[in-house]
N, C-alpha and C positions, 0 to 999 in steps of 0.2 A: 470097631470103634475107636477113633484116636484120641487118647487122654493127653492132658499136660500134667506132667508129675508134680507135684506139690500144690496143686491148684485146684480147687473145683470149677467145675464148667460155668455154673452160674453166679461165681463170686467176681465183683469188679477187678478190673475193669471192663471184663467181657462178660456180657450177659447174653444168653440165649434164650428167646421167648419159646414158651411151650408150643408144642404143634410143629416144631421144625425135625424133620427126621434127623435122628442122630447120627445118621451118615454124613450129613452136610454140616456138622458143627463145625469141623475145620475151617472149611469154606466161608461159613458165615463169620467166623472170628476174622478170618484173614482180611474180608471186606472192612471188618470195624478197624482194624489196625490200619489198613491204607487210609481210611477216611480220617483216623484222629492224627495220624504222622504230619500232614502239614501245621495242624493245630499246635502240636507240641514243638515243633520247629519254631514257630513264631515266637511261643512262649519263651525258649530257650535265647533265641536273637533279642527278644525285648528285655529279658533279665541281664544280656551281657551288655547291652547298649546302655542300660541305667547304672550299672556297675563302673563301665567305662566312663561315662559321665562325671558319675561320682568322684571316680578317680582324678580325672582332670581336674576337677573344680578343687579338690584337695591339693594337688600339686601347685595350682596357682597360687592359693592362698598361702601355702608354706614356703620357707625358705630357709636357708642356712645362717640367717642373722641375728641380731640380737632383738628385732622387731619380728622376725618370724614372716615378714612381708617380701624379703628381698633374698636372691641368690646370689653370692658374691663369689667373684671369680678367684681361682688360685693365685698363687702368689706370681705376679709377672716378671718375666727375665728380661735383661736389655738384648735387642736382636730378635726379638719373637713378637711377630703383630706389630701393634701401635706403639711398642716401646722400643724407640730407637737406641738410646743410651742413658745410662746413670753413673754418676762419679761425683766423689767429694771434691769441692771446691780446695780443700787442703787436706792432707793425711791425718789420721788420728795420732801418729807419731809426731813428735817436734812441733806441736801445737803451738800458736801464737799467744793463746791465751787457755786458761783451764776451762772456760765454757764459752758457749755462745748462743744465741737465740733471735728468733724474729727478723728472718732474711726477707730482701726484697729483691726483684729483678727489674730491668728495663732493657728495651733496645735503643741505642742512640746512634745517629749517624755513622760513629765510628765504631759501632759494636756492642755487645752485650756488657752490661755493668750489674753487678750485685752489692749490696750491703748488708749488715746486720752488727746487732751489738754483742760486744766480747769484753769479757774482764774475768775476774776471780768467780762470781757467781752473779746471777739476776739480783740487782739492786744494790750491791756493792758499788761504793763510790768510784771504784777504777774502772766501771764499766765505759767503755766509749764505743764510738760507731767505726768500723772499720769496711774497706771498700775494696772490691776484686774487681779486675776486667778480663775479658776473654780478649786474648792476643793470639792472633795465629793458632788458634784453636785450643789455647790453653789458658787457665785462670791464673792470673798473676798473684803473688802472694800478698794476703789482705793487709792493708797498712791503715793504721788509724788515722783518720782525716780531722777527728773533733773529739773533745771529752767535756767533761763538765767542770773543770776547774775554774773557780770564781775569783780565788786570791791564794795565797800562801797556806791559809789556815782552813779553806773550804772547797770542797770538791762533790758535785751532784754524779749521781748516776745518770745515765743516756738510756733511751728506750726506743724501741720499735721504729727504726727508718724506714722509710718509704721513697722511693725514686720514682719520678715521672717526667717524662719527657714531653713538654708541648710541643704543638704544631710550629709554633715560632718561639725563638728565644733559649736560653741556656736550659741546661739540666737541672732540676730541681731535686733537693734532698731536704725531705722534711724529717723531724725527730722530735722525740719529746725529752725534757729536762726537768729533773727535779726528784724529790725525795720517794716519790710512790706515784700511782695511778691516781690517786685522789687528790693530791695538790700539782702535779706536774703541768708543765706549760709547753706550748708549740714553738720549735725552732725551724729556722728556713736556712739552707745554704745553696748556691748555685755553681754551677761548673760551665766553663765556656767552650771545654774540649772534651766531652765525653766522659768526665770523671777523673781526669789526669790532675787538676789544679781544682782549688775550691775557694769561693769568697768567704770571708768572714762572717759567721753566723749571726743573725738576727732573729730576736724575739718577734713573735706573729702578732702578739698585742691582745687585746681583751674585746669581749662583747657582752652587753648587759644579759644577754639571755643564758648564757653558759659560763660567763667569767673567762678565764684563759681560751683563746684560741689555740687549737691542737693541731691543725691540717689534717691529713686523712690519719687515723689512729693506728691503723696496721695495714688497710688493703689499698691500693691505688685509686687515682681519681679517675674521672671519665671527662674527656672533652668533648662537648657539643659542637655541630658545624660551624655556629657562629663563634665559636672560641672560647664559649663558657667552660670555665673548669669547676667540677663538683667533686668536693673531696666528702668520701664516706666516714664520719667519724663518730665518737661516743664519749660519753662523760661517765664517771663513777663518782656518786655523791654519797657522802657519808651522813646519815639520819642522827637524830639525837639519841634513839635506842641504841646506837651502834650499828645499826644495821646499813647496809650499802645498796643503794638503787643504782640498777645499769639503764642507761637511755641513750637512745640512737639520735643524731641529729646530722645536718649537712653544713659544710662551709664552702659558699659558693663565690668564684671569683670572674670577675666579667674583663679584667685587665691583666691577664696572664700572672696573677699571684700577688699583685700590690695590693689589694684590698680585698676583704672578706665580708660576706653576707651570712648570716646564719638561718637555716630553717631547720625548724624543730626545737625540741625533741619530739619525736614523731610517736614515743611511747612512754609510760607513766612508770617504768621499772616495777611495775606490782603484778600484773599477769605474766610479763615476760622479763626478766632481766636479760637485756640484750646489748651486746656490743660488738665492735669489730665489722661492721657490715662490708659487703661487697655488691657492687652496684652492675646489673646487668640491664642492657637495653633492647627494646623492641621497636617496632614500626610504629608511626604515628606519635611519636613522642612518649610511649609507654617505657615504665621502668619499673625494675623489681630489685630489692636488697634482700640477701640472705645474711642472717646475722647468728654468732656464737650465743648461746644461752645457758643459764643453769638450770632450765626445765628439762635437759635431756633430748631436747629437738633442736634442729635448726628453724629460726622463726624465720618470717618473711613480711614484707610490706609493699604495695604497689603504688605507683604514681602514674596519674593519666596525663600529665603535664609537664614533662621533663624535668622532674624533680620540686616543683613549687610548692606542691601539696601532696601528702601521702595518706594513704587509707589506714584503717587499723590492723595492727600487728597480728598475725595469726601463725600457727604451726604449719610448718611442711611435713611430710611423711617421712622424714630423714631424722635418723639418730644423732645426738651430739653429746659428748662427753664433757662439755663445758671447756671447749678448745678452738681455737682459730680455724677459720676456714679462708678459702678464697675461691673466685669465680670470673670466668671472662664469656663473654659472646663472641662465639665465633664467625670468622668472615661469611660462613654458608648458614648464619642465624641461628643455630645450634647453640644451647647452652651448656658449658662444661665446668663442673664443681669439682674441687678437691677438697677433702675433709676427711676425719676420721669416723668411718662407719660403725661407731660403738657407744656406749654410754660407759659409765664407771662401774655399771653392775655386771653380773653373769659370769661366764668362762673367760679365759683369756684366747686370743686376745682381746682385751677391753681397753679402755681409756685411751692413752695415746699411742697403744701398742699395734694399731692398724692404722694405715692411711690407705685414701681410695680415690677414685675419680668415678663420678657420675655424670651422665648425660641425660639433656632433656631437649624437646623440641618447644615445649611451651612453658618450662620454668614451674610446671604443676607437676607432672608426672614425670620421675627420675628413673634411670635405670643404670643401677651401678655396672661398668665396665672395664674396671681394672682395680687390682690389689697391688699397691707398690710397696707395702711393708706390711707384714705380719707376724714377725718373729718377736714374742716379749722381750723386753728391755727394761732396765731401771728408769731409763730418761724418756725413752720411745720416739715418736716421730711426729713432729707437731709444726704449727705455725706456718703453713705453706703459703707461698705466692706464685701466681701464674699470669703467663701473657701470651699472647700468640703473635709471634715475630711477622716481618714483611713476607718471609718466604713459605708462609702459612703453618709452620711447626709451632707446636706449643713448648714453652720453654716453662720449666717449675722448679723452686728452690723451697727445701724444707729442713727444719732443725733436724739433724741426724744425732740421735743419743746425748743431745745439748752440747757434743764435743765437737761437731763440725757442721757445714751445710752440704745437702746434696742436692746437684743439679740434675735434672732429668729432664730428657727431649722426647717428646710425644708426637707422633703423626695422627693429626685428628680425623684425617681421611678414612683411617683403619678402625675407627671406634663404630 
């Protein structure tokens, strides 16, 4: 009789009924093994499948960002993938001013033009607007085209230039003038020759809904097929208790910038303190704005009638460290966003120490696709501006360490 070491014949899992000739014990047990093997195999496969499903689910939910919901790409390098080139408009040595900020970029019939405010530091009365043009592949030295001198004893700082080239007419340069964002007012200049020469600045006027007209507060306007220009803008209203409410509105012109109508504000500054919107467009007159907030998220609002009315402001799924963003609707109808994928919390890079690109087909579901900067620095990388030029490429400018402006070129077909 054959015995199995260490196990009694009638102990589980092998049970031999009484009456079986002991000489047949091994054969009987072997039959039981053959019977149970497929069942055991199915149990193993089932457990493994469940484990794989759980792992996959956890991977989908987990990320390497502050929200835990997104996986951010490593630092991109010029010449690799969609990242064509990246350069400073002027070097960090021999700078025209100690600081600069809030750049803007536009394509004109004669080439690219960029502008930004620059001076000793933001809000200092010596801050003016400087302009640089792309000539034969190189940026010209940035020249101051306007400042806030009122008279021999009074000079205001200038803020947030925005360049815009309408379908017809001269290049427009909007900017803000005044002591601070609560009391500033909108100014407008024009250039007939792609930014070489400029008209005398004019104050944009006032409106009963918002007080001073401001023009686009940071990001470029959009122009509809019928020529209507919609400027995304916002106000910062100081309350009696000292708090400041941030609210988004729009300034609309149907005569190429001569007169303006105000729509909004579209939020009350309570649930969301929101400013500096960007406009995205969709078929059938649908629009979306994405806004900077104090609530650690990028907020949004939607319009179904080409910006005449707007829905309730809500949160997107993307973080925001209370820093400016910009976005553009690409020619292939995808939506591209440049932003700081951070909050002020957590580990570095946080705040304005990282700047990213994200893309979406519908403006709701966003996918981060590129990390342009992520090395922590005292003044960071911020206030981006972004356009798509007639050749299909995307051009971006952003504040680089508050000491220069970086110009980046992206091929969106590779995103």
